[in-house]
All heavy atoms as TSV, in Angstrom:
chain	resi	resn	atom	element	x	y	z
A	1	MET	N	N	-7.643	18.679	-2.583
A	1	MET	CA	C	-8.704	19.102	-1.711
A	1	MET	C	C	-10.054	18.703	-2.307
A	1	MET	O	O	-10.943	18.330	-1.558
A	1	MET	CB	C	-8.613	20.604	-1.468
A	1	MET	CG	C	-7.410	20.973	-0.602
A	1	MET	SD	S	-6.992	22.722	-0.456
A	1	MET	CE	C	-8.495	23.498	-0.031
A	2	LYS	N	N	-10.165	18.759	-3.607
A	2	LYS	CA	C	-11.437	18.393	-4.243
A	2	LYS	C	C	-11.731	16.897	-4.123
A	2	LYS	O	O	-12.850	16.474	-4.309
A	2	LYS	CB	C	-11.454	18.824	-5.702
A	2	LYS	CG	C	-10.460	18.088	-6.568
A	2	LYS	CD	C	-10.494	18.566	-7.996
A	2	LYS	CE	C	-9.461	17.795	-8.787
A	2	LYS	NZ	N	-9.448	18.143	-10.175
A	3	ASP	N	N	-10.702	16.096	-3.777
A	3	ASP	CA	C	-10.876	14.650	-3.624
A	3	ASP	C	C	-11.036	14.233	-2.166
A	3	ASP	O	O	-10.874	13.060	-1.831
A	3	ASP	CB	C	-9.696	13.909	-4.258
A	3	ASP	CG	C	-9.674	14.060	-5.764
A	3	ASP	OD1	O	-10.747	14.194	-6.374
A	3	ASP	OD2	O	-8.569	14.040	-6.343
A	4	GLY	N	N	-11.310	15.194	-1.273
A	4	GLY	CA	C	-11.593	14.857	0.111
A	4	GLY	C	C	-10.429	14.955	1.065
A	4	GLY	O	O	-10.484	14.439	2.173
A	5	VAL	N	N	-9.351	15.614	0.662
A	5	VAL	CA	C	-8.209	15.830	1.546
A	5	VAL	C	C	-8.330	17.223	2.142
A	5	VAL	O	O	-8.552	18.197	1.421
A	5	VAL	CB	C	-6.872	15.708	0.772
A	5	VAL	CG1	C	-5.695	16.046	1.667
A	5	VAL	CG2	C	-6.731	14.313	0.187
A	6	LYS	N	N	-8.195	17.321	3.470
A	6	LYS	CA	C	-8.269	18.626	4.125
A	6	LYS	C	C	-6.855	19.156	4.335
A	6	LYS	O	O	-6.030	18.508	4.978
A	6	LYS	CB	C	-8.978	18.543	5.473
A	6	LYS	CG	C	-9.076	19.893	6.150
A	6	LYS	CD	C	-9.846	19.825	7.441
A	6	LYS	CE	C	-9.905	21.226	8.043
A	6	LYS	NZ	N	-10.598	21.233	9.326
A	7	ILE	N	N	-6.589	20.315	3.761
A	7	ILE	CA	C	-5.298	20.988	3.930
A	7	ILE	C	C	-5.565	22.254	4.733
A	7	ILE	O	O	-6.198	23.184	4.236
A	7	ILE	CB	C	-4.640	21.295	2.573
A	7	ILE	CG1	C	-4.441	19.996	1.788
A	7	ILE	CG2	C	-3.315	22.015	2.778
A	7	ILE	CD1	C	-3.886	20.179	0.395
A	8	VAL	N	N	-5.093	22.269	5.972
A	8	VAL	CA	C	-5.392	23.359	6.890
A	8	VAL	C	C	-4.897	24.702	6.369
A	8	VAL	O	O	-5.584	25.711	6.459
A	8	VAL	CB	C	-4.802	23.061	8.289
A	8	VAL	CG1	C	-4.987	24.229	9.228
A	8	VAL	CG2	C	-5.444	21.798	8.864
A	9	SER	N	N	-3.700	24.707	5.796
A	9	SER	CA	C	-3.107	25.953	5.304
A	9	SER	C	C	-2.471	25.707	3.929
A	9	SER	O	O	-1.263	25.504	3.829
A	9	SER	CB	C	-2.059	26.459	6.302
A	9	SER	OG	O	-1.486	27.657	5.849
A	10	PRO	N	N	-3.276	25.713	2.859
A	10	PRO	CA	C	-2.752	25.405	1.525
A	10	PRO	C	C	-1.572	26.281	1.116
A	10	PRO	O	O	-0.677	25.829	0.404
A	10	PRO	CB	C	-3.941	25.639	0.602
A	10	PRO	CG	C	-5.139	25.599	1.463
A	10	PRO	CD	C	-4.695	26.030	2.829
A	11	GLU	N	N	-1.567	27.525	1.582
A	11	GLU	CA	C	-0.494	28.440	1.179
A	11	GLU	C	C	0.855	28.102	1.821
A	11	GLU	O	O	1.892	28.597	1.368
A	11	GLU	CB	C	-0.879	29.895	1.470
A	11	GLU	CG	C	-1.138	30.216	2.920
A	11	GLU	CD	C	-2.543	29.873	3.409
A	11	GLU	OE1	O	-3.397	29.422	2.631
A	11	GLU	OE2	O	-2.775	30.054	4.611
A	12	THR	N	N	0.876	27.235	2.863
A	12	THR	CA	C	2.144	26.869	3.505
A	12	THR	C	C	2.445	25.380	3.371
A	12	THR	O	O	3.327	24.862	4.044
A	12	THR	CB	C	2.136	27.239	5.004
A	12	THR	OG1	O	1.140	26.456	5.678
A	12	THR	CG2	C	1.888	28.714	5.202
A	13	THR	N	N	1.702	24.691	2.509
A	13	THR	CA	C	1.871	23.249	2.324
A	13	THR	C	C	2.500	22.974	0.967
A	13	THR	O	O	2.070	23.538	-0.043
A	13	THR	CB	C	0.500	22.542	2.437
A	13	THR	OG1	O	-0.051	22.845	3.723
A	13	THR	CG2	C	0.633	21.053	2.285
A	14	TYR	N	N	3.530	22.094	0.954
A	14	TYR	CA	C	4.219	21.751	-0.292
A	14	TYR	C	C	4.059	20.256	-0.535
A	14	TYR	O	O	4.404	19.441	0.333
A	14	TYR	CB	C	5.698	22.113	-0.213
A	14	TYR	CG	C	6.451	21.685	-1.444
A	14	TYR	CD1	C	6.405	22.447	-2.609
A	14	TYR	CD2	C	7.176	20.504	-1.452
A	14	TYR	CE1	C	7.070	22.040	-3.750
A	14	TYR	CE2	C	7.852	20.088	-2.596
A	14	TYR	CZ	C	7.793	20.860	-3.733
A	14	TYR	OH	O	8.449	20.442	-4.856
A	15	ILE	N	N	3.543	19.889	-1.718
A	15	ILE	CA	C	3.327	18.488	-2.072
A	15	ILE	C	C	3.884	18.236	-3.471
A	15	ILE	O	O	3.430	18.838	-4.443
A	15	ILE	CB	C	1.821	18.135	-2.037
A	15	ILE	CG1	C	1.233	18.457	-0.663
A	15	ILE	CG2	C	1.619	16.671	-2.387
A	15	ILE	CD1	C	-0.272	18.319	-0.599
A	16	ASP	N	N	4.882	17.320	-3.563
A	16	ASP	CA	C	5.426	16.924	-4.866
A	16	ASP	C	C	4.350	16.250	-5.708
A	16	ASP	O	O	3.414	15.645	-5.174
A	16	ASP	CB	C	6.558	15.901	-4.686
A	16	ASP	CG	C	7.910	16.520	-4.403
A	16	ASP	OD1	O	8.045	17.754	-4.459
A	16	ASP	OD2	O	8.848	15.738	-4.126
A	17	MET	N	N	4.512	16.295	-7.005
A	17	MET	CA	C	3.590	15.641	-7.927
A	17	MET	C	C	3.588	14.122	-7.763
A	17	MET	O	O	2.618	13.454	-8.088
A	17	MET	CB	C	3.929	16.000	-9.379
A	17	MET	CG	C	3.708	17.465	-9.715
A	17	MET	SD	S	1.983	17.969	-9.606
A	17	MET	CE	C	1.298	17.038	-10.971
A	18	SER	N	N	4.667	13.551	-7.238
A	18	SER	CA	C	4.788	12.098	-7.072
A	18	SER	C	C	4.116	11.581	-5.803
A	18	SER	O	O	4.041	10.377	-5.582
A	18	SER	CB	C	6.269	11.711	-7.060
A	18	SER	OG	O	6.943	12.426	-6.031
A	19	VAL	N	N	3.617	12.461	-4.960
A	19	VAL	CA	C	2.995	12.097	-3.686
A	19	VAL	C	C	1.538	11.706	-3.903
A	19	VAL	O	O	0.845	12.302	-4.727
A	19	VAL	CB	C	3.086	13.284	-2.696
A	19	VAL	CG1	C	2.250	13.040	-1.455
A	19	VAL	CG2	C	4.539	13.552	-2.334
A	20	ALA	N	N	1.068	10.713	-3.129
A	20	ALA	CA	C	-0.340	10.321	-3.154
A	20	ALA	C	C	-0.932	10.549	-1.765
A	20	ALA	O	O	-0.374	10.101	-0.768
A	20	ALA	CB	C	-0.485	8.856	-3.548
A	21	VAL	N	N	-2.060	11.255	-1.729
A	21	VAL	CA	C	-2.770	11.510	-0.473
A	21	VAL	C	C	-4.201	11.017	-0.666
A	21	VAL	O	O	-4.913	11.505	-1.539
A	21	VAL	CB	C	-2.749	13.010	-0.094
A	21	VAL	CG1	C	-3.445	13.230	1.235
A	21	VAL	CG2	C	-1.318	13.542	-0.049
A	22	GLU	N	N	-4.603	10.058	0.171
A	22	GLU	CA	C	-5.923	9.457	0.024
A	22	GLU	C	C	-7.004	10.291	0.717
A	22	GLU	O	O	-6.725	11.078	1.620
A	22	GLU	CB	C	-5.897	8.034	0.567
A	22	GLU	CG	C	-4.976	7.125	-0.241
A	22	GLU	CD	C	-4.910	5.699	0.274
A	22	GLU	OE1	O	-5.392	5.431	1.395
A	22	GLU	OE2	O	-4.377	4.850	-0.462
A	23	SER	N	N	-8.226	10.067	0.302
A	23	SER	CA	C	-9.387	10.792	0.801
A	23	SER	C	C	-9.511	10.691	2.319
A	23	SER	O	O	-9.239	9.641	2.904
A	23	SER	CB	C	-10.642	10.223	0.146
A	23	SER	OG	O	-11.778	10.908	0.589
A	24	GLY	N	N	-9.910	11.796	2.930
A	24	GLY	CA	C	-10.107	11.832	4.368
A	24	GLY	C	C	-8.875	12.197	5.163
A	24	GLY	O	O	-8.948	12.393	6.369
A	25	ALA	N	N	-7.716	12.287	4.508
A	25	ALA	CA	C	-6.488	12.680	5.198
A	25	ALA	C	C	-6.539	14.168	5.539
A	25	ALA	O	O	-7.205	14.950	4.862
A	25	ALA	CB	C	-5.269	12.383	4.334
A	26	VAL	N	N	-5.819	14.546	6.603
A	26	VAL	CA	C	-5.742	15.938	7.025
A	26	VAL	C	C	-4.272	16.322	7.139
A	26	VAL	O	O	-3.485	15.623	7.787
A	26	VAL	CB	C	-6.440	16.152	8.392
A	26	VAL	CG1	C	-6.303	17.602	8.830
A	26	VAL	CG2	C	-7.894	15.741	8.324
A	27	LEU	N	N	-3.909	17.430	6.488
A	27	LEU	CA	C	-2.536	17.936	6.531
A	27	LEU	C	C	-2.524	19.266	7.266
A	27	LEU	O	O	-3.213	20.204	6.873
A	27	LEU	CB	C	-1.992	18.128	5.108
A	27	LEU	CG	C	-2.049	16.906	4.188
A	27	LEU	CD1	C	-1.542	17.274	2.807
A	27	LEU	CD2	C	-1.256	15.744	4.777
A	28	GLY	N	N	-1.741	19.340	8.331
A	28	GLY	CA	C	-1.626	20.569	9.098
A	28	GLY	C	C	-0.807	21.610	8.349
A	28	GLY	O	O	-0.295	21.365	7.246
A	29	PRO	N	N	-0.630	22.789	8.937
A	29	PRO	CA	C	0.124	23.854	8.289
A	29	PRO	C	C	1.624	23.544	8.221
A	29	PRO	O	O	2.149	22.809	9.062
A	29	PRO	CB	C	-0.143	25.078	9.175
A	29	PRO	CG	C	-0.519	24.515	10.494
A	29	PRO	CD	C	-1.187	23.207	10.229
A	30	ASN	N	N	2.268	24.090	7.218
A	30	ASN	CA	C	3.728	23.950	7.033
A	30	ASN	C	C	4.181	22.506	6.859
A	30	ASN	O	O	5.255	22.129	7.303
A	30	ASN	CB	C	4.488	24.595	8.199
A	30	ASN	CG	C	4.197	26.064	8.319
A	30	ASN	OD1	O	4.238	26.800	7.348
A	30	ASN	ND2	N	3.853	26.487	9.519
A	31	VAL	N	N	3.372	21.689	6.201
A	31	VAL	CA	C	3.728	20.299	5.930
A	31	VAL	C	C	4.382	20.215	4.558
A	31	VAL	O	O	3.944	20.851	3.604
A	31	VAL	CB	C	2.478	19.387	5.998
A	31	VAL	CG1	C	2.755	18.011	5.420
A	31	VAL	CG2	C	1.994	19.278	7.431
A	32	THR	N	N	5.449	19.413	4.461
A	32	THR	CA	C	6.134	19.166	3.194
A	32	THR	C	C	6.103	17.673	2.910
A	32	THR	O	O	6.538	16.871	3.747
A	32	THR	CB	C	7.596	19.654	3.251
A	32	THR	OG1	O	7.603	21.064	3.495
A	32	THR	CG2	C	8.327	19.359	1.943
A	33	LEU	N	N	5.581	17.298	1.734
A	33	LEU	CA	C	5.529	15.900	1.301
A	33	LEU	C	C	6.304	15.774	0.008
A	33	LEU	O	O	5.970	16.436	-0.984
A	33	LEU	CB	C	4.074	15.465	1.099
A	33	LEU	CG	C	3.126	15.674	2.284
A	33	LEU	CD1	C	1.707	15.281	1.889
A	33	LEU	CD2	C	3.590	14.903	3.494
A	34	ARG	N	N	7.338	14.914	0.009
A	34	ARG	CA	C	8.202	14.793	-1.174
A	34	ARG	C	C	8.430	13.341	-1.548
A	34	ARG	O	O	8.237	12.433	-0.749
A	34	ARG	CB	C	9.551	15.462	-0.888
A	34	ARG	CG	C	9.432	16.959	-0.684
A	34	ARG	CD	C	10.726	17.669	-0.337
A	34	ARG	NE	N	11.899	17.048	-0.900
A	34	ARG	CZ	C	13.118	17.169	-0.374
A	34	ARG	NH1	N	13.311	17.878	0.709
A	34	ARG	NH2	N	14.145	16.580	-0.933
A	35	GLY	N	N	8.869	13.148	-2.784
A	35	GLY	CA	C	9.233	11.814	-3.259
A	35	GLY	C	C	8.037	10.905	-3.399
A	35	GLY	O	O	6.938	11.331	-3.739
A	36	LYS	N	N	8.252	9.621	-3.111
A	36	LYS	CA	C	7.199	8.608	-3.251
A	36	LYS	C	C	6.464	8.423	-1.922
A	36	LYS	O	O	6.382	7.321	-1.393
A	36	LYS	CB	C	7.801	7.302	-3.737
A	36	LYS	CG	C	8.353	7.405	-5.134
A	36	LYS	CD	C	8.901	6.097	-5.622
A	36	LYS	CE	C	9.442	6.278	-7.034
A	36	LYS	NZ	N	9.938	5.028	-7.582
A	37	THR	N	N	5.941	9.500	-1.404
A	37	THR	CA	C	5.219	9.472	-0.140
A	37	THR	C	C	3.756	9.114	-0.384
A	37	THR	O	O	3.161	9.556	-1.358
A	37	THR	CB	C	5.340	10.840	0.566
A	37	THR	OG1	O	6.709	11.014	0.954
A	37	THR	CG2	C	4.453	10.939	1.785
A	38	LEU	N	N	3.194	8.308	0.532
A	38	LEU	CA	C	1.787	7.936	0.490
A	38	LEU	C	C	1.177	8.231	1.851
A	38	LEU	O	O	1.657	7.742	2.873
A	38	LEU	CB	C	1.615	6.450	0.174
A	38	LEU	CG	C	0.195	5.884	0.349
A	38	LEU	CD1	C	-0.784	6.557	-0.597
A	38	LEU	CD2	C	0.186	4.391	0.170
A	39	ILE	N	N	0.125	9.021	1.851
A	39	ILE	CA	C	-0.624	9.318	3.057
A	39	ILE	C	C	-1.948	8.576	2.948
A	39	ILE	O	O	-2.748	8.843	2.059
A	39	ILE	CB	C	-0.881	10.840	3.217
A	39	ILE	CG1	C	0.425	11.631	3.125
A	39	ILE	CG2	C	-1.624	11.122	4.517
A	39	ILE	CD1	C	1.448	11.308	4.175
A	40	GLY	N	N	-2.183	7.626	3.859
A	40	GLY	CA	C	-3.373	6.782	3.814
A	40	GLY	C	C	-4.647	7.529	4.175
A	40	GLY	O	O	-4.625	8.602	4.789
A	41	ALA	N	N	-5.760	6.937	3.821
A	41	ALA	CA	C	-7.080	7.517	4.077
A	41	ALA	C	C	-7.279	7.772	5.567
A	41	ALA	O	O	-6.979	6.922	6.398
A	41	ALA	CB	C	-8.167	6.585	3.562
A	42	GLY	N	N	-7.739	8.961	5.899
A	42	GLY	CA	C	-8.033	9.301	7.277
A	42	GLY	C	C	-6.826	9.612	8.141
A	42	GLY	O	O	-6.969	9.889	9.330
A	43	ALA	N	N	-5.622	9.578	7.580
A	43	ALA	CA	C	-4.415	9.876	8.360
A	43	ALA	C	C	-4.339	11.369	8.654
A	43	ALA	O	O	-4.894	12.194	7.930
A	43	ALA	CB	C	-3.170	9.430	7.600
A	44	PHE	N	N	-3.651	11.711	9.737
A	44	PHE	CA	C	-3.507	13.103	10.150
A	44	PHE	C	C	-2.031	13.427	10.326
A	44	PHE	O	O	-1.327	12.770	11.092
A	44	PHE	CB	C	-4.258	13.355	11.452
A	44	PHE	CG	C	-4.134	14.762	11.963
A	44	PHE	CD1	C	-4.484	15.840	11.169
A	44	PHE	CD2	C	-3.665	15.010	13.236
A	44	PHE	CE1	C	-4.374	17.143	11.635
A	44	PHE	CE2	C	-3.552	16.301	13.711
A	44	PHE	CZ	C	-3.905	17.375	12.915
A	45	VAL	N	N	-1.552	14.417	9.579
A	45	VAL	CA	C	-0.164	14.875	9.676
A	45	VAL	C	C	-0.183	16.247	10.340
A	45	VAL	O	O	-0.691	17.210	9.764
A	45	VAL	CB	C	0.510	14.969	8.282
A	45	VAL	CG1	C	1.942	15.451	8.410
A	45	VAL	CG2	C	0.445	13.628	7.564
A	46	GLU	N	N	0.352	16.319	11.562
A	46	GLU	CA	C	0.369	17.598	12.271
A	46	GLU	C	C	1.380	18.540	11.623
A	46	GLU	O	O	2.272	18.120	10.869
A	46	GLU	CB	C	0.699	17.387	13.748
A	46	GLU	CG	C	-0.424	16.724	14.518
A	46	GLU	CD	C	-0.156	16.642	16.005
A	46	GLU	OE1	O	0.884	17.141	16.480
A	46	GLU	OE2	O	-1.003	16.062	16.711
A	47	GLY	N	N	1.257	19.807	11.948
A	47	GLY	CA	C	2.042	20.864	11.318
A	47	GLY	C	C	3.545	20.750	11.464
A	47	GLY	O	O	4.063	20.081	12.353
A	48	ASN	N	N	4.228	21.400	10.529
A	48	ASN	CA	C	5.687	21.507	10.495
A	48	ASN	C	C	6.380	20.167	10.336
A	48	ASN	O	O	7.500	19.991	10.794
A	48	ASN	CB	C	6.191	22.234	11.742
A	48	ASN	CG	C	5.627	23.630	11.839
A	48	ASN	OD1	O	5.871	24.464	10.987
A	48	ASN	ND2	N	4.819	23.865	12.854
A	49	SER	N	N	5.734	19.212	9.680
A	49	SER	CA	C	6.313	17.895	9.445
A	49	SER	C	C	6.823	17.785	8.017
A	49	SER	O	O	6.291	18.409	7.102
A	49	SER	CB	C	5.274	16.798	9.708
A	49	SER	OG	O	4.916	16.781	11.068
A	50	VAL	N	N	7.871	16.977	7.838
A	50	VAL	CA	C	8.450	16.716	6.525
A	50	VAL	C	C	8.477	15.208	6.320
A	50	VAL	O	O	9.020	14.473	7.147
A	50	VAL	CB	C	9.897	17.279	6.432
A	50	VAL	CG1	C	10.516	16.934	5.088
A	50	VAL	CG2	C	9.901	18.781	6.665
A	51	LEU	N	N	7.881	14.752	5.217
A	51	LEU	CA	C	7.883	13.332	4.883
A	51	LEU	C	C	8.476	13.160	3.492
A	51	LEU	O	O	8.031	13.803	2.536
A	51	LEU	CB	C	6.466	12.763	4.907
A	51	LEU	CG	C	5.849	12.548	6.285
A	51	LEU	CD1	C	5.380	13.861	6.863
A	51	LEU	CD2	C	4.697	11.577	6.193
A	52	ILE	N	N	9.488	12.306	3.397
A	52	ILE	CA	C	10.160	12.034	2.131
A	52	ILE	C	C	10.174	10.522	1.931
A	52	ILE	O	O	10.665	9.786	2.800
A	52	ILE	CB	C	11.600	12.587	2.143
A	52	ILE	CG1	C	11.596	14.088	2.444
A	52	ILE	CG2	C	12.293	12.293	0.807
A	52	ILE	CD1	C	12.978	14.642	2.770
A	53	ASP	N	N	9.633	10.050	0.812
A	53	ASP	CA	C	9.589	8.615	0.508
A	53	ASP	C	C	9.069	7.817	1.702
A	53	ASP	O	O	9.652	6.812	2.108
A	53	ASP	CB	C	10.975	8.110	0.088
A	53	ASP	CG	C	11.490	8.790	-1.163
A	53	ASP	OD1	O	10.668	9.142	-2.033
A	53	ASP	OD2	O	12.706	8.998	-1.269
A	54	THR	N	N	7.956	8.259	2.258
A	54	THR	CA	C	7.398	7.683	3.481
A	54	THR	C	C	5.963	7.237	3.250
A	54	THR	O	O	5.221	7.884	2.514
A	54	THR	CB	C	7.455	8.731	4.621
A	54	THR	OG1	O	8.834	8.962	4.929
A	54	THR	CG2	C	6.729	8.272	5.861
A	55	THR	N	N	5.568	6.143	3.907
A	55	THR	CA	C	4.194	5.665	3.867
A	55	THR	C	C	3.571	5.847	5.237
A	55	THR	O	O	4.114	5.361	6.233
A	55	THR	CB	C	4.137	4.173	3.469
A	55	THR	OG1	O	4.695	4.028	2.159
A	55	THR	CG2	C	2.704	3.660	3.471
A	56	LEU	N	N	2.463	6.537	5.282
A	56	LEU	CA	C	1.704	6.717	6.515
A	56	LEU	C	C	0.423	5.913	6.363
A	56	LEU	O	O	-0.385	6.177	5.464
A	56	LEU	CB	C	1.416	8.205	6.737
A	56	LEU	CG	C	0.884	8.608	8.098
A	56	LEU	CD1	C	1.872	8.239	9.200
A	56	LEU	CD2	C	0.626	10.105	8.132
A	57	GLU	N	N	0.251	4.920	7.214
A	57	GLU	CA	C	-0.892	4.002	7.133
A	57	GLU	C	C	-2.217	4.739	7.326
A	57	GLU	O	O	-2.254	5.803	7.956
A	57	GLU	CB	C	-0.748	2.909	8.192
A	57	GLU	CG	C	0.489	2.048	8.025
A	57	GLU	CD	C	0.435	1.140	6.814
A	57	GLU	OE1	O	-0.675	0.762	6.395
A	57	GLU	OE2	O	1.499	0.816	6.283
A	58	PRO	N	N	-3.328	4.168	6.829
A	58	PRO	CA	C	-4.642	4.781	7.029
A	58	PRO	C	C	-4.926	5.013	8.517
A	58	PRO	O	O	-4.576	4.179	9.361
A	58	PRO	CB	C	-5.612	3.754	6.441
A	58	PRO	CG	C	-4.803	3.057	5.397
A	58	PRO	CD	C	-3.408	2.977	5.989
A	59	ASP	N	N	-5.521	6.147	8.820
A	59	ASP	CA	C	-5.925	6.541	10.169
A	59	ASP	C	C	-4.764	6.770	11.142
A	59	ASP	O	O	-4.985	6.926	12.338
A	59	ASP	CB	C	-6.926	5.541	10.770
A	59	ASP	CG	C	-8.201	5.449	9.941
A	59	ASP	OD1	O	-8.722	6.514	9.545
A	59	ASP	OD2	O	-8.661	4.324	9.673
A	60	ALA	N	N	-3.538	6.787	10.658
A	60	ALA	CA	C	-2.383	7.060	11.529
A	60	ALA	C	C	-2.321	8.544	11.858
A	60	ALA	O	O	-2.874	9.380	11.142
A	60	ALA	CB	C	-1.099	6.631	10.833
A	61	GLU	N	N	-1.659	8.868	12.968
A	61	GLU	CA	C	-1.445	10.256	13.365
A	61	GLU	C	C	0.048	10.500	13.513
A	61	GLU	O	O	0.724	9.790	14.251
A	61	GLU	CB	C	-2.157	10.554	14.684
A	61	GLU	CG	C	-3.658	10.504	14.574
A	61	GLU	CD	C	-4.358	10.904	15.858
A	61	GLU	OE1	O	-3.795	11.709	16.631
A	61	GLU	OE2	O	-5.459	10.405	16.085
A	62	LEU	N	N	0.539	11.503	12.810
A	62	LEU	CA	C	1.953	11.862	12.880
A	62	LEU	C	C	2.059	13.182	13.632
A	62	LEU	O	O	1.426	14.171	13.258
A	62	LEU	CB	C	2.535	11.997	11.476
A	62	LEU	CG	C	4.034	12.195	11.405
A	62	LEU	CD1	C	4.749	10.919	11.828
A	62	LEU	CD2	C	4.462	12.584	10.006
A	63	LYS	N	N	2.844	13.206	14.695
A	63	LYS	CA	C	2.949	14.381	15.556
A	63	LYS	C	C	3.720	15.514	14.880
A	63	LYS	O	O	4.523	15.295	13.973
A	63	LYS	CB	C	3.622	14.006	16.880
A	63	LYS	CG	C	2.820	13.007	17.687
A	63	LYS	CD	C	1.475	13.583	18.064
A	63	LYS	CE	C	0.674	12.646	18.929
A	63	LYS	NZ	N	-0.644	13.134	19.219
A	64	ALA	N	N	3.492	16.716	15.384
A	64	ALA	CA	C	4.119	17.934	14.838
A	64	ALA	C	C	5.636	17.841	14.872
A	64	ALA	O	O	6.221	17.189	15.736
A	64	ALA	CB	C	3.645	19.151	15.626
A	65	PHE	N	N	6.263	18.498	13.914
A	65	PHE	CA	C	7.713	18.621	13.784
A	65	PHE	C	C	8.407	17.289	13.507
A	65	PHE	O	O	9.595	17.141	13.774
A	65	PHE	CB	C	8.337	19.295	15.023
A	65	PHE	CG	C	7.850	20.713	15.211
A	65	PHE	CD1	C	6.804	20.996	16.069
A	65	PHE	CD2	C	8.417	21.750	14.498
A	65	PHE	CE1	C	6.333	22.292	16.240
A	65	PHE	CE2	C	7.967	23.058	14.654
A	65	PHE	CZ	C	6.925	23.331	15.526
A	66	SER	N	N	7.673	16.308	12.957
A	66	SER	CA	C	8.276	15.031	12.590
A	66	SER	C	C	9.035	15.171	11.279
A	66	SER	O	O	8.616	15.912	10.383
A	66	SER	CB	C	7.204	13.960	12.429
A	66	SER	OG	O	6.577	13.681	13.653
A	67	HIS	N	N	10.154	14.460	11.170
A	67	HIS	CA	C	10.902	14.392	9.921
A	67	HIS	C	C	11.112	12.913	9.648
A	67	HIS	O	O	11.822	12.232	10.392
A	67	HIS	CB	C	12.252	15.109	10.029
A	67	HIS	CG	C	12.995	15.103	8.736
A	67	HIS	ND1	N	13.040	16.205	7.916
A	67	HIS	CD2	C	13.682	14.131	8.093
A	67	HIS	CE1	C	13.746	15.921	6.846
A	67	HIS	NE2	N	14.145	14.654	6.928
A	68	CYS	N	N	10.466	12.408	8.585
A	68	CYS	CA	C	10.516	11.000	8.243
A	68	CYS	C	C	11.049	10.847	6.822
A	68	CYS	O	O	10.568	11.504	5.909
A	68	CYS	CB	C	9.131	10.371	8.329
A	68	CYS	SG	S	8.342	10.560	9.923
A	69	GLU	N	N	12.016	9.946	6.681
A	69	GLU	CA	C	12.583	9.687	5.360
A	69	GLU	C	C	12.736	8.183	5.191
A	69	GLU	O	O	13.460	7.533	5.964
A	69	GLU	CB	C	13.931	10.390	5.227
A	69	GLU	CG	C	14.431	10.413	3.807
A	69	GLU	CD	C	15.573	11.404	3.593
A	69	GLU	OE1	O	15.794	12.259	4.469
A	69	GLU	OE2	O	16.218	11.300	2.547
A	70	GLY	N	N	12.019	7.630	4.214
A	70	GLY	CA	C	12.064	6.187	3.961
A	70	GLY	C	C	11.401	5.381	5.063
A	70	GLY	O	O	11.772	4.234	5.300
A	71	ALA	N	N	10.428	5.950	5.737
A	71	ALA	CA	C	9.780	5.297	6.874
A	71	ALA	C	C	8.409	4.748	6.504
A	71	ALA	O	O	7.804	5.171	5.525
A	71	ALA	CB	C	9.634	6.286	8.022
A	72	VAL	N	N	7.934	3.811	7.307
A	72	VAL	CA	C	6.575	3.292	7.198
A	72	VAL	C	C	5.967	3.381	8.584
A	72	VAL	O	O	6.575	2.949	9.549
A	72	VAL	CB	C	6.536	1.833	6.709
A	72	VAL	CG1	C	5.107	1.306	6.686
A	72	VAL	CG2	C	7.158	1.717	5.340
C-alpha cells in the first residue's frame, strides 16, 4: 500500500511473498494472490478473485469471482 497499491479491504486480502503488484493497481475485497503472480500497473482485480501463477497486464480489469491459474 505504501508503494501506491490500493487494497480495498486489507483484512480480507491474502498476498504471497512471491507476488508482485505494481503501483496504481487496485485489489478488491477477498482477493487471494498466490505463487508467481504479477499484477500490472493500474490493473483492477474485483473482489472474491483468486489468482495463482497469473500475469495481469497493466490497466487490465479482472471481474469478480474469477479464478485464474497459470493465465495471462
